[in-house]
C-alpha positions as CSV (number, residue, x, y, z in Angstrom):
1,M,0.0,0.0,0.0
2,T,1.2,3.5,-0.8
3,K,2.6,5.3,2.2
4,V,2.1,9.0,3.1
5,L,4.0,10.8,5.8
6,I,2.4,14.0,7.1
7,I,4.6,16.5,9.1
8,E,2.4,19.1,10.5
9,D,2.4,20.9,13.9
10,E,-1.3,21.6,14.2
11,P,-3.1,18.4,15.4
12,D,-6.5,19.4,13.9
13,I,-5.0,20.0,10.5
14,A,-3.0,16.8,10.7
15,T,-6.1,14.9,11.6
16,A,-8.1,16.4,8.7
17,M,-5.3,15.5,6.2
18,R,-5.2,12.0,7.6
19,M,-9.0,11.6,7.3
20,L,-8.9,12.8,3.7
21,L,-6.2,10.3,2.7
22,D,-6.8,7.3,5.0
23,D,-9.2,5.4,2.6
24,E,-6.6,5.2,-0.2
25,Y,-3.2,5.3,1.6
26,K,-1.3,4.2,4.7
27,V,-0.9,7.5,6.5
28,E,1.6,8.3,9.2
29,V,1.6,11.6,11.1
30,A,4.4,13.3,12.8
31,L,3.3,16.3,14.9
32,G,5.9,19.0,14.6
33,G,9.2,19.3,12.8
34,R,11.4,17.7,15.4
35,L,9.4,14.5,15.4
36,G,9.1,14.8,11.7
37,L,12.8,14.6,11.2
38,Q,13.0,11.5,13.4
39,R,10.2,9.8,11.4
40,L,11.7,10.9,8.0
41,A,15.0,9.3,8.9
42,K,13.2,5.9,9.4
43,T,10.4,6.1,6.8
44,D,9.8,4.4,3.5
45,A,7.1,6.8,2.6
46,D,6.1,7.3,-1.0
47,V,5.3,11.0,-0.5
48,L,5.7,13.6,2.2
49,L,3.1,16.3,3.1
50,L,5.1,19.0,4.8
51,D,4.0,22.2,6.6
52,I,6.5,25.0,6.2
53,N,5.8,27.2,9.2
54,M,6.4,25.2,12.3
55,P,8.2,26.3,15.5
56,E,11.6,24.8,16.4
57,V,12.2,22.8,13.3
58,S,10.6,24.4,10.2
59,G,9.6,22.8,6.9
60,R,12.6,24.6,5.3
61,D,14.9,22.9,7.9
62,I,13.4,19.5,6.9
63,L,13.9,20.3,3.2
64,D,17.5,21.3,4.0
65,Y,18.0,18.0,5.9
66,M,16.6,16.0,3.0
67,R,18.8,17.7,0.5
68,K,22.0,17.2,2.6
69,S,21.2,13.6,3.5
70,G,20.0,12.5,0.1
71,V,16.5,11.6,1.1
72,K,14.5,11.3,-2.2
73,V,10.9,11.3,-1.1
74,P,8.6,13.5,-3.2
75,V,7.4,16.5,-1.2
76,I,4.1,18.3,-1.3
77,V,4.2,21.5,0.7
78,V,1.0,22.3,2.6
79,T,0.9,25.8,4.0
80,A,-1.3,28.7,5.0
81,V,1.3,31.4,4.3
82,A,0.2,34.6,2.7
83,C,1.7,35.3,-0.8
84,A,1.5,31.5,-1.5
85,N,2.7,32.0,-5.1
86,S,5.9,33.7,-4.1
87,V,6.6,31.0,-1.4
88,R,5.7,28.3,-3.9
89,N,8.2,29.7,-6.5
90,E,10.9,30.0,-3.9
91,L,10.4,26.4,-2.7
92,E,10.2,25.0,-6.2
93,N,13.4,26.8,-7.2
94,K,15.5,26.2,-4.1
95,Y,14.3,22.7,-3.0
96,R,12.7,21.3,-6.1
97,I,9.4,20.4,-4.3
98,D,7.0,18.2,-6.2
99,G,3.7,19.9,-5.2
100,F,2.1,22.7,-3.3
101,V,-1.3,22.9,-1.5
102,S,-2.8,25.9,0.3
103,K,-4.5,25.0,3.5
104,T,-7.5,27.1,2.5
105,Y,-8.3,24.6,-0.3
106,L,-7.4,21.5,1.5
107,A,-9.9,18.7,0.7
108,E,-10.1,18.0,-3.0
109,E,-6.9,19.8,-3.8
110,L,-4.9,17.7,-1.3
111,Q,-6.3,14.4,-2.7
112,S,-5.7,15.5,-6.3
113,E,-2.1,16.7,-5.6
114,V,-1.1,13.5,-3.8
115,K,-2.4,11.4,-6.8
116,R,-0.7,13.7,-9.3
117,V,2.7,13.4,-7.5
118,L,2.4,9.7,-7.0
119,S,1.5,9.1,-10.6
120,K,4.8,10.8,-11.7
121,R,6.7,8.1,-9.8
122,K,5.3,5.2,-11.8
């Protein structure tokens, strides 16, 4: 079964994302960046859903870790930041993220983006 790792610091949002994906995928949640780094080091996830704005260890910190350590999991950034297009462009250029979802359009867009990114791996 396809595995999805969610790294998100807000429990309600993590739960909502899990509920949206649980029927089709095996979903694992790491609440916060610190726990996310630990899980990422041990995971065999097929795709990572990553919040960018987290305290202590941010999504950018996790992307830096992935780049330096050679972790090759496709990443979909899920964020509520203002100016989403400029943030998306920055992340695509600097980190080569695979997808981007604004938290304001979570449900269908999240499901669609996960399917799109996973289909590119086949």
